[in-house]
C-alpha positions as CSV (number, residue, x, y, z in Angstrom):
1,M,-1.2,-4.5,-7.9
2,L,0.5,-4.2,-11.3
3,D,-0.3,-7.9,-12.1
4,N,-0.4,-7.4,-16.0
5,L,3.0,-5.9,-16.1
6,T,4.5,-8.4,-13.6
7,Q,3.1,-11.4,-15.7
8,R,4.3,-10.1,-19.1
9,L,7.8,-9.3,-17.8
10,G,7.9,-12.7,-16.2
11,R,7.1,-14.4,-19.6
12,V,9.8,-12.3,-21.3
13,M,12.7,-13.2,-19.0
14,K,12.0,-16.9,-19.4
15,T,12.6,-16.6,-23.1
16,L,16.2,-16.0,-22.7
17,R,18.0,-19.3,-22.1
18,G,21.5,-20.7,-22.5
19,E,23.4,-17.7,-23.6
20,A,26.9,-16.9,-22.1
21,R,26.5,-13.2,-22.8
22,L,23.8,-10.7,-23.4
23,T,24.1,-9.4,-26.9
24,E,22.0,-7.1,-29.2
25,D,20.7,-10.2,-31.0
26,N,19.7,-12.3,-28.0
27,I,17.9,-9.4,-26.1
28,A,16.2,-7.8,-29.2
29,D,13.1,-10.1,-29.0
30,A,13.0,-9.7,-25.1
31,L,13.3,-6.0,-25.2
32,R,10.4,-5.7,-27.9
33,E,8.3,-7.6,-25.6
34,V,9.3,-5.4,-22.7
35,R,8.5,-2.4,-24.7
36,L,4.9,-3.8,-25.5
37,A,4.4,-4.7,-21.9
38,L,5.2,-1.2,-20.8
39,L,2.9,0.3,-23.6
40,E,0.1,-2.0,-22.6
41,A,0.7,-1.0,-19.0
42,D,-0.1,2.6,-20.0
43,V,3.4,3.9,-19.5
44,A,4.2,7.3,-21.1
45,L,5.9,6.8,-24.5
46,P,8.9,9.1,-23.6
47,A,9.3,7.1,-20.5
48,V,9.3,3.8,-22.3
49,K,11.7,5.1,-25.1
50,E,14.2,6.1,-22.4
51,F,13.8,3.1,-20.3
52,I,14.4,0.7,-23.3
53,A,17.4,2.8,-24.5
54,A,18.8,2.5,-21.0
55,V,18.3,-1.1,-20.5
56,K,19.8,-1.9,-23.9
57,A,22.9,0.2,-23.1
58,Q,23.2,-1.5,-19.7
59,A,22.6,-5.0,-20.9
60,V,24.6,-5.4,-24.1
61,G,27.9,-7.0,-23.3
62,E,26.7,-8.0,-19.6
63,E,28.4,-11.2,-18.7
64,V,26.0,-13.9,-17.4
65,M,27.4,-15.4,-14.3
66,G,27.5,-19.2,-13.9
67,S,24.9,-19.1,-11.4
68,L,22.4,-17.0,-13.3
69,S,20.4,-17.6,-16.4
70,P,20.3,-14.9,-19.2
71,G,16.8,-14.0,-18.2
72,Q,17.9,-13.5,-14.6
73,A,20.9,-11.3,-15.8
74,L,18.6,-9.2,-17.8
75,I,16.1,-8.9,-14.7
76,G,18.9,-7.3,-12.8
77,V,19.5,-4.8,-15.4
78,V,15.7,-4.1,-15.9
79,H,15.4,-3.8,-12.0
80,R,18.1,-1.2,-11.9
81,E,16.5,0.9,-14.7
82,L,12.9,0.5,-13.3
83,T,14.2,1.8,-9.8
84,K,15.8,4.6,-11.7
85,I,13.0,5.8,-13.7
86,M,10.7,5.8,-10.5
87,G,13.0,8.0,-8.7
88,E,16.0,5.9,-7.2
89,A,15.2,6.2,-3.5
90,H,12.2,7.1,-1.1
91,S,11.8,10.9,-0.9
92,G,10.3,11.7,2.4
93,L,8.5,15.0,3.6
94,N,10.5,18.1,4.3
95,L,9.3,19.4,7.6
96,A,12.4,21.4,8.5
97,T,10.9,24.7,9.0
98,Q,9.4,26.9,11.7
99,P,6.2,25.1,12.9
100,P,3.7,24.8,11.6
101,A,5.0,23.1,8.6
102,I,2.4,23.8,6.0
103,I,1.5,21.1,3.4
104,L,-0.8,22.1,0.5
105,M,-2.8,19.2,-0.9
106,A,-3.9,19.5,-4.7
107,G,-5.7,17.3,-7.2
108,L,-8.7,16.6,-9.2
109,Q,-12.1,15.6,-7.7
110,G,-12.4,12.0,-7.1
111,A,-8.8,11.3,-6.7
112,G,-9.2,10.6,-3.0
113,K,-7.5,13.9,-2.0
114,T,-9.6,14.5,1.2
115,T,-9.2,10.8,2.4
116,T,-5.4,11.1,1.8
117,V,-5.2,14.2,3.9
118,G,-6.6,12.0,6.8
119,K,-4.2,9.2,5.9
120,L,-1.2,11.5,5.7
121,A,-2.2,13.0,9.2
122,K,-2.4,9.5,10.8
123,L,0.9,8.6,9.4
124,L,2.6,11.8,10.7
125,R,0.9,11.2,14.1
126,D,1.9,7.6,14.4
127,T,5.4,7.6,12.7
128,Q,6.8,11.0,13.5
129,K,4.6,11.9,16.6
130,K,3.6,15.3,15.2
131,K,0.7,17.3,16.3
132,V,-1.4,17.7,13.3
133,L,-4.2,20.3,12.3
134,V,-6.3,19.8,9.1
135,V,-8.4,22.4,7.4
136,S,-10.6,22.2,4.3
137,C,-10.6,25.1,1.7
138,D,-13.1,23.3,-0.5
139,I,-16.2,25.6,-0.5
140,Y,-17.7,24.2,-3.7
141,R,-18.3,20.3,-3.2
142,P,-21.3,19.5,-0.8
143,A,-20.2,18.1,2.4
144,A,-16.5,18.3,1.6
145,I,-15.8,20.1,5.0
146,E,-17.9,17.6,7.1
147,Q,-16.0,14.6,5.1
148,L,-12.6,16.1,6.1
149,K,-13.9,16.6,9.8
150,T,-14.9,12.7,9.8
151,V,-11.6,11.7,8.4
152,A,-9.7,13.8,10.8
153,G,-11.5,12.1,13.6
154,Q,-10.6,8.8,12.5
155,A,-6.9,9.8,12.0
156,G,-6.8,11.4,15.5
157,A,-5.9,14.8,14.1
158,E,-7.4,18.1,15.0
159,F,-10.0,19.7,12.7
160,F,-10.1,23.5,12.0
161,P,-13.7,24.4,11.1
162,S,-14.6,26.4,8.0
163,T,-17.8,27.2,6.1
164,P,-18.8,27.5,2.4
165,T,-19.4,31.2,2.8
166,E,-15.8,32.1,3.6
167,K,-13.1,32.8,1.0
168,P,-10.5,29.8,0.7
169,V,-7.6,32.2,1.2
170,D,-9.1,33.5,4.4
171,I,-9.8,30.0,5.7
172,A,-6.2,29.2,5.1
173,R,-4.8,32.2,6.8
174,N,-7.2,31.7,9.9
175,A,-5.9,28.1,10.0
176,V,-2.3,29.2,10.1
177,D,-2.9,31.7,12.7
178,W,-4.7,29.0,14.9
179,A,-2.0,26.5,14.3
180,K,0.7,29.0,15.4
181,R,-1.1,30.0,18.6
182,H,-1.9,26.4,19.6
183,Y,1.6,25.0,18.8
184,F,0.8,22.5,16.0
185,D,3.7,20.9,14.1
186,V,2.0,20.3,10.8
187,L,-1.0,22.1,9.1
188,L,-2.6,19.9,6.3
189,V,-4.5,22.1,3.8
190,D,-7.2,20.4,1.7
191,T,-8.1,22.3,-1.5
192,A,-11.0,22.3,-3.9
193,G,-10.8,19.7,-6.8
194,R,-12.6,19.9,-10.1
195,L,-13.7,17.3,-12.6
196,A,-11.3,18.8,-15.1
197,I,-8.4,21.2,-15.1
198,D,-9.9,24.9,-15.5
199,E,-8.4,28.3,-15.2
200,P,-10.5,29.4,-12.1
201,M,-9.3,26.4,-10.3
202,M,-5.6,26.9,-11.1
203,R,-5.9,30.7,-10.1
204,E,-7.4,29.9,-6.8
205,I,-4.8,27.3,-5.8
206,A,-2.0,29.6,-6.9
207,E,-3.4,32.3,-4.6
208,L,-3.5,29.8,-1.8
209,H,0.0,28.8,-2.5
210,A,1.3,32.5,-2.6
211,A,-0.6,33.1,0.6
212,L,0.6,30.2,2.6
213,N,4.1,29.6,1.2
214,P,3.9,26.0,2.0
215,I,7.0,23.9,2.6
216,E,5.4,20.9,0.7
217,T,3.0,21.1,-2.2
218,L,1.7,17.7,-2.9
219,F,-0.3,16.5,-5.9
220,V,-2.7,13.7,-5.2
221,V,-3.5,11.7,-8.3
222,D,-5.5,8.4,-9.0
223,A,-3.1,5.8,-10.2
224,M,-5.9,4.1,-12.1
225,L,-6.1,6.9,-14.6
226,G,-3.0,5.7,-16.3
227,Q,-1.9,8.0,-19.0
228,D,-4.4,10.7,-17.9
229,A,-2.8,10.7,-14.4
230,V,0.4,11.7,-16.1
231,N,-1.1,14.5,-18.2
232,T,-3.0,15.9,-15.1
233,A,0.3,15.8,-13.0
234,K,2.1,17.5,-15.8
235,A,-0.5,20.4,-16.1
236,F,-0.4,20.9,-12.2
237,N,3.2,20.9,-12.2
238,V,3.4,23.8,-14.7
239,A,0.8,25.7,-12.5
240,L,2.3,25.1,-9.2
241,P,5.8,24.4,-7.7
242,L,4.9,20.9,-6.7
243,T,7.4,19.1,-4.3
244,G,6.0,15.7,-4.7
245,I,3.1,13.3,-5.7
246,I,0.9,10.9,-3.8
247,L,-0.3,8.1,-6.0
248,T,-3.9,6.8,-4.7
249,K,-5.6,3.5,-5.4
250,L,-2.2,2.0,-6.4
251,D,-3.4,-1.4,-5.1
252,G,-6.4,-1.3,-7.7
253,D,-4.0,-0.5,-10.6
254,S,-3.1,-3.7,-12.6
255,R,-1.3,-1.8,-15.3
256,G,1.1,0.4,-13.5
257,G,1.4,3.1,-16.0
258,A,1.1,6.0,-13.6
259,A,3.6,4.5,-11.2
260,L,6.3,4.2,-13.8
261,S,5.6,7.5,-15.7
262,V,4.7,10.2,-13.3
263,R,8.1,10.8,-11.8
264,H,9.9,10.6,-15.3
265,V,7.4,13.1,-16.9
266,T,7.1,15.7,-14.0
267,G,10.6,15.4,-12.5
268,R,8.8,15.4,-9.1
269,P,9.2,12.2,-6.6
270,I,6.4,9.9,-5.7
271,K,6.4,10.4,-2.0
272,Y,3.5,8.2,-0.9
273,A,1.2,5.6,-2.4
274,G,-2.3,5.0,-1.3
275,V,-3.2,1.3,-0.8
276,G,-6.6,0.3,0.6
277,E,-9.5,2.3,1.9
278,K,-8.4,2.0,5.6
279,I,-7.3,5.0,7.3
280,S,-3.8,3.4,7.7
281,G,-3.6,2.7,4.0
282,L,-0.9,5.1,3.0
283,E,2.7,3.7,2.4
284,P,6.1,5.6,1.8
285,F,6.8,5.0,-2.0
286,H,10.2,3.3,-2.3
287,P,11.2,2.9,-6.0
288,E,13.5,-0.1,-5.5
289,R,10.9,-2.0,-3.6
290,M,8.3,-1.2,-6.2
291,A,10.6,-2.5,-9.0
292,S,11.0,-5.8,-7.0
293,R,7.2,-6.1,-6.8
294,I,6.8,-5.5,-10.5
295,L,9.4,-8.0,-11.3
296,G,7.7,-10.6,-9.0
297,M,10.4,-10.5,-6.4
298,G,8.2,-9.3,-3.6
299,D,8.8,-6.5,-1.1
300,V,9.8,-8.3,2.1
301,L,11.2,-5.0,3.7
302,S,7.7,-3.3,3.4
303,L,6.2,-6.4,4.8
304,I,8.5,-6.4,7.8
305,E,7.6,-2.7,8.3
306,D,3.8,-3.6,8.3
307,A,4.5,-6.3,10.9
308,K,6.2,-3.9,13.2
309,K,3.4,-1.4,12.8
310,G,0.7,-4.1,13.2
311,I,2.0,-6.4,15.8
312,D,2.0,-5.7,19.7
313,E,5.5,-6.5,20.7
314,Q,4.5,-7.4,24.2
315,K,1.8,-9.9,23.1
316,A,4.1,-11.5,20.6
317,V,6.8,-12.0,23.3
318,E,4.1,-13.4,25.7
319,F,2.9,-15.8,22.9
320,A,6.4,-16.9,22.1
321,R,7.0,-17.7,25.8
322,K,3.9,-19.8,25.9
323,L,4.7,-21.9,23.0
324,K,8.2,-22.4,24.4
325,S,6.9,-23.4,27.6
326,G,5.0,-26.2,26.0
327,K,1.5,-24.8,26.7
328,S,-1.1,-25.7,24.0
329,F,-2.1,-23.1,21.3
330,D,-5.9,-22.6,21.9
331,L,-8.7,-20.9,20.0
332,N,-7.9,-17.6,22.0
333,D,-4.5,-17.6,20.4
334,F,-5.8,-18.4,17.1
335,K,-8.2,-15.4,17.0
336,E,-5.4,-13.2,18.4
337,Q,-3.1,-14.3,15.5
338,I,-5.8,-13.6,12.9
339,G,-6.4,-10.1,14.5
340,Q,-2.7,-9.4,14.3
341,M,-2.7,-10.3,10.4
342,R,-5.7,-8.0,9.9
343,K,-3.8,-5.1,11.6
344,M,-1.0,-5.7,8.9
345,G,-3.4,-4.9,6.2
346,G,-4.9,-8.2,5.8
347,L,-3.9,-11.4,3.8
348,S,-4.2,-9.6,0.3
349,S,-1.9,-6.8,1.4
350,M,0.6,-9.5,2.7
351,M,0.5,-11.5,-0.5
352,D,1.0,-8.4,-2.7
353,K,4.5,-8.0,-1.1
354,L,5.5,-11.7,-1.1
355,P,7.6,-13.0,-4.0
356,A,5.4,-14.2,-7.0
357,Q,5.9,-17.9,-6.3
358,F,4.5,-17.5,-2.7
359,A,1.8,-15.0,-3.6
360,Q,0.3,-17.5,-6.2
361,A,-1.0,-19.6,-2.9
362,A,-3.7,-16.9,-2.6
363,G,-4.6,-16.7,-6.2
364,Q,-7.8,-18.3,-5.9
365,M,-9.1,-15.7,-3.4
366,Q,-11.7,-13.4,-4.6
367,P,-11.2,-9.8,-3.7
368,G,-12.8,-9.0,-0.4
369,A,-13.3,-12.7,0.5
370,E,-10.5,-12.4,3.1
371,D,-12.2,-9.8,5.3
372,K,-15.4,-11.9,5.3
373,A,-13.5,-15.1,6.0
374,V,-11.6,-13.3,8.9
375,G,-15.0,-11.7,10.1
376,R,-16.7,-15.3,10.2
377,I,-13.9,-16.8,12.1
378,E,-14.0,-14.1,14.7
379,G,-17.7,-14.5,14.9
380,I,-17.6,-18.2,15.3
381,I,-14.9,-18.0,18.1
382,N,-16.8,-15.3,19.8
383,S,-19.9,-17.5,19.9
384,M,-17.9,-20.0,22.1
385,T,-17.6,-20.1,26.0
386,P,-14.3,-19.4,27.5
387,A,-13.9,-23.2,28.3
388,E,-14.5,-24.2,24.7
389,R,-12.0,-21.6,23.4
390,A,-9.4,-22.9,26.0
391,R,-10.3,-26.6,25.3
392,P,-11.5,-27.1,21.8
393,E,-11.6,-30.9,22.3
394,L,-14.9,-30.1,24.1
395,L,-16.6,-29.2,20.8
396,K,-18.9,-32.0,19.9
397,A,-22.0,-32.1,17.7
398,S,-24.4,-30.3,20.0
399,R,-22.0,-27.6,20.9
400,K,-21.0,-27.1,17.4
401,R,-24.8,-26.5,16.4
402,R,-25.2,-24.1,19.2
403,I,-22.1,-22.1,18.1
404,A,-23.2,-22.1,14.4
405,T,-26.6,-20.7,15.4
406,G,-24.9,-18.0,17.7
407,A,-22.6,-17.0,14.8
408,G,-25.3,-17.2,12.0
409,V,-23.3,-19.6,10.0
410,Q,-23.7,-23.3,9.0
411,V,-22.1,-26.1,11.1
412,Q,-19.8,-26.9,8.2
413,E,-18.3,-23.4,8.7
414,V,-17.6,-24.4,12.3
415,N,-16.0,-27.6,11.2
416,R,-13.9,-25.8,8.6
417,L,-12.6,-23.4,11.2
418,L,-11.7,-26.3,13.5
419,K,-9.9,-28.0,10.8
420,Q,-7.9,-24.8,10.1
421,F,-7.2,-24.5,13.8
422,E,-6.0,-28.0,14.0
423,Q,-3.5,-27.4,11.2
424,T,-2.3,-24.2,12.7
425,Q,-1.8,-26.1,16.2
426,K,0.3,-28.7,14.5
427,M,2.4,-26.0,12.9
428,M,2.7,-24.0,16.2
429,K,4.1,-27.5,17.8
430,Q,6.7,-27.6,14.9
431,F,7.7,-24.0,15.6
432,A,8.1,-24.7,19.4
433,K,10.4,-27.3,18.4
434,G,12.4,-25.2,16.1
435,G,11.1,-26.9,12.9
436,M,10.9,-23.7,10.8
437,A,11.1,-25.7,7.5
438,K,8.0,-27.7,8.5
439,L,6.5,-24.5,9.6
440,M,6.7,-22.7,6.2
441,R,5.5,-25.9,4.4
442,G,2.5,-26.1,6.5
443,M,1.7,-22.3,6.5
444,K,-0.7,-22.7,3.4
445,G,-3.4,-24.2,5.5
446,M,-3.1,-21.6,8.3
447,L,-4.6,-18.6,6.8
448,P,-8.3,-18.0,5.9
449,G,-9.3,-18.1,2.3
450,M,-6.1,-20.0,1.3
451,H,-6.2,-23.5,-0.4
């Protein structure tokens, strides 16, 4: 995510060395490079100009403390201004209204709007315990209504049926009536998208807005569109009283232009970011954390939040007790730990939130390789008997051949898994003895796909 921008800014900061104070002269070249990095990242020109002017005004005259390099001092200023341009602080949904709280979702076709409705429904159910109803007013795209029905099922939300023969405003009014009579907390309304902005589309969504009077009107936009994403958001903001923006496919956006521009250009906060295709792949957008990620500092707070969502606390407590009691770490435990990591979004999601120097450890991994590696590991362990999982020392050549055949892999794959397991087992022994430093040093060999 935003790799190009992170790398360019990292190189810029390293050029400032040995100065006691930041002056116009010694930061001129650095700011020129920052400007080029932002323009390359497809950030809107007005946002770039304002950002550079603000950084210059804040940085010139800044004292470089003894413990910092000039580059680090400038990073502090850049971090503050990046946070400011993206919106200062996370802006959550406003649901303070007589139920149901109506949320109108707008956006172009292909931005991932329908999937985002499902992701938002799941987020509201899981984090705020809301009773959520979803409805599709998209009567134009083939199978749009069925797609939302499927996504709603995955999210655990209720689906209000509609047909392509009905008018969008009638569908919406019927859904509101149903939501009121069945005591739903939130109604998510999916609207029709087009391949481009046109007058009939804007007129229809304006009519829907007038009929529903939603408390939130969210614009869903594909982050990978870059400058076009900003222009589209601007056009929708003129036609509709938007209350916020959801950026989709942010994990696939190596440039970062939309994330840095859309708040500045529209004046509307980015409320959520879509990361990954899973139904759980929607995160609250925190400008300060995103600024840290762009500057290679990582986002440990979001990583901790992912861990809280993905990890079964009861199992974690039992596992810790087992280690402390001196019982050995077996292949059942190994499989359980890998499953927990997958629930947290997988290795790539975790690495994206780690500081740059740690994330480089996963740099050799191919996109998608991690899921395959985890799937293979689970398949191999599932091909073992309960006794073999509990006592890996039983696994000699003939048993390994049987397991490899059962899992549909080569014997070398079984050996590689056992080597990873042994490394992890050693680490767990260190952890049980309180050797956290040794545990961190050994962590590289633990995770599938890392070298």
